[in-house]
Structures are given as C-alpha cells and as structure tokens.
C-alpha positions in Angstrom: 30.8 15.6 81.1 34.2 16.2 79.6 37.1 14.3 81.1 39.0 16.3 83.6 41.5 18.9 82.2 40.2 18.4 78.6 38.6 21.0 76.5 35.3 19.6 75.0 34.9 20.0 71.3 31.6 19.2 69.4 32.0 17.8 65.9 28.8 18.3 63.9 28.7 15.6 61.2 31.2 13.6 63.2 30.2 10.3 61.6 30.7 11.5 58.0 33.6 10.9 55.6 35.6 13.9 56.9 34.0 14.2 60.3 35.0 10.7 61.7 38.6 11.5 60.7 38.4 14.8 62.5 37.1 12.9 65.6 40.1 10.5 65.5 42.6 13.3 65.2 41.1 15.3 68.1 41.3 12.2 70.2 44.9 11.8 69.5 45.5 15.3 70.9 45.6 15.1 74.7 44.1 18.5 75.0 40.5 17.5 73.9 37.5 15.6 74.6 34.9 15.1 71.8 31.2 15.2 71.5 30.0 13.7 68.2 26.8 15.4 67.1 24.9 13.7 64.3 21.5 12.6 63.2 22.3 9.0 64.2 24.3 8.9 67.4 24.5 5.1 67.4 26.8 5.3 64.4 29.3 7.3 66.5 29.3 4.6 69.1 29.7 1.9 66.5 32.6 3.7 64.9 34.6 4.6 68.0 33.3 2.2 70.7 31.6 2.9 74.1 34.6 2.9 76.5 36.6 6.1 75.9 35.8 8.6 78.6 36.8 11.4 76.4 34.1 10.7 73.8 30.3 11.4 73.8 27.8 10.8 71.0 24.6 12.8 70.8 21.7 13.3 68.4 21.3 16.7 66.8 18.9 18.2 64.3 20.5 21.1 62.5 17.1 22.5 61.6 16.3 22.9 65.4 17.8 25.7 67.4 17.3 23.9 70.7 18.9 20.7 69.5 22.0 22.7 68.4 22.1 24.5 71.7 22.1 21.2 73.6 25.0 19.9 71.5 27.0 23.0 72.3 26.4 23.1 76.1 29.6 23.5 77.9 32.0 23.2 75.0 35.2 25.0 74.2 35.1 24.6 70.4 32.8 23.5 67.6 33.5 22.1 64.1 30.9 22.1 61.4 31.8 19.2 59.1 28.3 18.7 57.8 28.0 18.6 54.0 25.6 17.8 51.3 26.4 16.9 47.7 23.1 15.8 46.3 19.9 17.6 47.2 16.9 15.5 48.2 13.6 16.8 49.5 14.0 19.4 52.2 17.7 18.8 52.4 18.8 21.4 49.9 22.2 23.2 49.5 20.6 26.4 51.0 19.1 24.5 53.9 22.3 22.7 54.9 25.1 25.0 53.8 23.5 28.4 54.6 20.6 28.1 57.0 22.0 25.3 59.2 25.4 26.9 59.2 23.9 30.2 60.3 21.9 28.5 63.0 25.0 26.7 64.3 27.1 29.9 64.3 24.4 31.8 66.1 24.0 29.2 68.9 27.8 29.0 69.2 28.0 32.7 69.6 25.2 32.7 72.2 26.8 29.8 74.1 30.2 31.7 74.4 32.0 29.0 72.4 35.6 30.1 72.1 36.5 28.5 68.7 34.4 27.7 65.7 35.7 26.0 62.6 33.5 25.9 59.6 34.4 23.5 56.8 33.5 24.8 53.3 35.3 24.1 50.0 37.8 25.6 47.6 36.3 28.0 45.2 33.3 29.0 47.4 31.9 32.1 45.9 28.6 33.9 46.3 28.7 34.9 42.7 29.3 31.5 41.2 26.9 30.2 38.6 27.1 26.8 40.3 24.4 26.5 42.9 26.6 24.3 45.1 29.5 26.7 45.1 27.3 29.7 45.5 25.6 28.3 48.6 29.0 27.4 50.0 30.0 31.0 49.7 26.8 32.2 51.2 27.3 29.8 54.1 30.8 31.2 54.8 29.4 34.8 54.8 26.5 33.8 57.1 28.9 32.3 59.6 31.3 35.2 59.6 28.5 37.7 59.9 27.5 36.1 63.3 30.8 34.6 64.5 33.4 37.0 63.1 36.4 35.1 64.4 35.4 31.8 62.9 38.1 29.8 61.1 37.1 28.7 57.6 38.7 25.5 56.2 38.3 25.0 52.4 39.4 21.6 51.3 39.9 20.7 47.7 38.0 17.7 46.4 38.9 15.0 49.0 39.9 11.5 48.5 40.6 8.5 50.7 39.3 5.0 51.4 35.5 4.8 51.2 35.3 8.1 49.3 32.8 8.9 46.6 35.5 10.2 44.2 38.6 8.1 43.6 36.9 4.9 44.8 34.2 5.3 42.2 36.8 6.0 39.4 38.9 3.0 40.5 35.9 0.6 40.3 34.8 1.9 36.8 38.4 1.8 35.4 38.8 -1.8 36.6 35.4 -2.9 35.1 35.4 -1.2 31.7 37.9 -0.8 29.0 36.3 2.5 27.8 35.9 5.4 30.2 33.8 8.5 29.3 35.5 11.8 30.3 33.9 15.0 31.4 34.5 17.2 28.3 38.0 16.9 27.0 39.4 16.2 30.4 41.0 19.6 30.9 39.4 20.7 34.2 42.2 21.2 36.8 42.0 19.4 40.1 44.2 19.4 43.3 42.9 16.5 45.3 43.5 16.5 49.1 43.9 13.4 51.2 41.0 13.4 53.7 43.3 12.5 56.7 45.5 15.5 56.0 42.4 17.7 56.0 41.3 16.3 59.3 44.8 16.9 60.7 44.6 20.5 59.4 41.4 21.1 61.2 42.8 19.8 64.5 46.0 21.9 64.2 43.9 25.0 63.4 41.9 24.4 66.6 45.1 24.1 68.6 46.4 27.4 67.5 46.2 30.0 70.2 45.4 33.1 68.0 41.7 33.9 67.7 41.9 36.0 64.6 39.6 35.0 61.7 41.6 33.0 59.1 40.8 31.0 56.0 42.9 27.9 55.1 42.7 26.4 51.6 43.8 22.7 51.9 44.8 21.2 48.6 47.1 18.4 47.7 50.8 18.6 46.4 49.9 18.3 42.7 47.6 19.8 40.2 46.2 17.4 37.6 43.9 17.9 34.6 41.0 15.5 34.8 42.6 13.4 32.1 46.0 13.2 33.9 44.2 12.2 37.1 42.4 9.4 35.3 45.6 8.2 33.7 47.4 8.3 37.1 44.7 6.2 38.7 44.5 3.7 35.8 48.3 3.3 35.9 48.3 2.5 39.6 45.5 0.0 38.9 47.4 -1.6 36.0 44.8 -0.5 33.5 45.1 1.1 30.1 41.5 2.3 29.3 40.4 4.2 26.3 39.5 7.7 27.6 36.7 9.0 25.4 35.8 12.8 25.6 32.1 13.4 26.1 30.8 17.0 25.6 29.4 18.6 28.8 26.1 19.2 27.0 25.7 15.4 26.8 26.6 15.1 30.5 24.0 17.8 31.4 21.3 15.9 29.6 22.4 12.7 31.4 22.1 14.5 34.7 18.7 15.8 33.9 17.5 12.3 33.0 19.2 10.8 36.1 17.5 13.3 38.3 14.2 11.7 37.4 15.1 8.7 39.6 15.1 8.6 43.5 18.9 8.1 43.7 20.4 9.7 40.7 23.9 8.4 39.8 24.8 11.9 38.5 23.2 15.2 38.7 23.4 18.5 36.7 25.0 20.2 39.7 27.8 17.5 39.7 28.4 18.1 36.1 28.6 21.9 36.6 31.3 21.2 39.3 33.4 19.2 36.8 33.4 22.3 34.6 35.2 24.4 37.2 38.8 24.2 38.2 39.2 23.0 41.9 42.7 24.3 42.9 44.0 26.4 45.8 44.3 30.2 45.4 47.7 31.7 45.1 48.9 33.1 48.4 46.2 31.6 50.6 47.4 29.8 53.8 47.0 26.1 53.8 48.8 22.9 54.7 52.3 24.5 54.8 51.2 27.1 57.4 49.9 24.2 59.5 53.1 22.3 59.0 51.5 19.4 57.2 53.2 17.8 54.2 50.1 16.8 52.1 50.0 13.2 50.7 49.5 12.7 47.1 47.1 10.5 45.1 50.1 8.3 44.1 50.9 7.7 47.8 47.4 6.7 48.8 46.1 4.8 45.8 47.9 1.5 46.7 46.1 1.4 50.0 42.8 2.2 48.3 43.4 -0.5 45.7 44.1 -3.1 48.4 40.9 -2.2 50.3 38.8 -2.2 47.1 40.1 -5.6 46.1 39.5 -6.9 49.6 35.9 -5.8 49.6 35.4 -7.4 46.2 36.8 -10.7 47.3 34.8 -10.8 50.6 
C-alpha cells in the first residue's frame, strides 16, 4: 500500500540506468510513493534498501497483460523507462519498444491511471531507415493511440556514471594512443546528463495540466563526434590520435561482431552513429521544466574519479 497522502507511481524499468535515477528523484518529492516494476525485484531492494515505507519493488513481465495490470493496481501515475539497445532472442526492438509499450499503455488506460510518461528518444521517427529509431517512433504512436494524454520524454544520448557511452570512451582513450572514429567524426551529438533527464521526468509528472506534450531533453552544447572525443580526452589528460574509419568498415565489423553471443558492436549501433542526435528547434525541453542542464565538461571529472577508483580497487 502507498504511504498515507502520497500518490503512488509505478516506474517500469526502475532498476535501469535511467529508471533508478527516476526512482530517486520521485522519492525526493514528498508527493509520491514509488513502486519499482522490473524483471528482478531484488535489485530494487538492493539499490534502495528495505526500510522506506514509500517504496515497493515488484516483479513484472512486460509480455504479460496480467503482470502489467498487477503492477498498475491502485497507482496515480506510471513511467515507462524500459529500453533495449541490442536485440537478443525474443527481446527485439519491436517487442520492447512497440508491443510492450502498447500493452503498458492499454493496461494504464483500463486501470484509470491519471498520468503516463513514456520515455522514448530524440529523433524517434516511424519513417527512419534505422530500425531502432523507427521502432521508437512506432512505440510513441502506439502509446498515444491508446493513452492520448500520455507525456512523451525524448532524451538525447544520455551520459553519467556507469553509462555505456562516455564511460566506454573514457576507458578506451585511457588505454590506447590511437582511437578509431565513426566516419570522419562529423555526426552531431547533444548529450544529456542522466540525472537531469530523471529530474525532467519527475517535474513533468508534477505538472498539473493533463494535455499531451512531448519534451526533448538535450544538453547545453552540440558537439561533432570528433569534438566530443577531444573534449573527453582533454579532461582525461590524453592526446590520442583520432583515426577516421569509413562507416562501411564499421558495418562490416558490426556484422562480424553479431556472430558472437555478446557483440561489442552491432550494425544498428553503427547506423545510429550516422544520424545526428540533437533536439528539434522549438520543442519544449529542459528550459520549460526550469532545469539548467549540466554539460559533459561538468560531469566528466566525477566520472573520471569513479573510473579510476574502480580500476584501483
């Protein structure tokens, strides 16, 4: 049961990279109690402890209508922070970003949930040649077709401690004097700090208006991929040789990598690095939610300390 006078919010994917930050932000707002819904509820208990009366952790299977319905029982709001970046087995982009999103929106509508926030991504487009981006767009359309007042939150590529983006780049830059770039390094990126995105989701949930709105949450600076690499390298005290590698070679590497159970790179990831990831002009975002977004330069020192700490330990 939710603590007295608190509105209960279910966070699907609440133990993930973004989801666990959303849970922390919600718990900092006195208005809410939180139900973490994930495949492994014990992770929620390990992350947040067992003693907070405003926190629950339950198991959910997003392929099962009944499981989703149970996770939504008695809640005021729901946040879908579930994501998939590499397909494996039955966990495909269509299954997770479209079918599961549709299932969740349908159950939220039937349960009379007041607020639904669906986390997607900047550039989501049903006509995109990229399978990942196309399925993100189809997922948005599926959610809005069922839950017309759903709020969509589209983050740019997110970074922060323990991410799969800047942390990986940092490790490679520190280990090797030569760094292979995607193409000529001209793809534009506007990275968003993951804690800022979590804050944006919480503030969107606190807004009283129920009209459908889409927020695009991107950082304060647009970089080319090469500029981003040089920024990170400078913060790490490195001066690597950045070597352009044609995208055709990356696609071949992705194809070969996909022959292994845990591919270090996929063709889909290569496709994403060929597409600019920046906020659309005129779309509401951090500023409308009164959040001054933090830059890569501000967060990198913390990430460096944590990376060095893990290496030493």
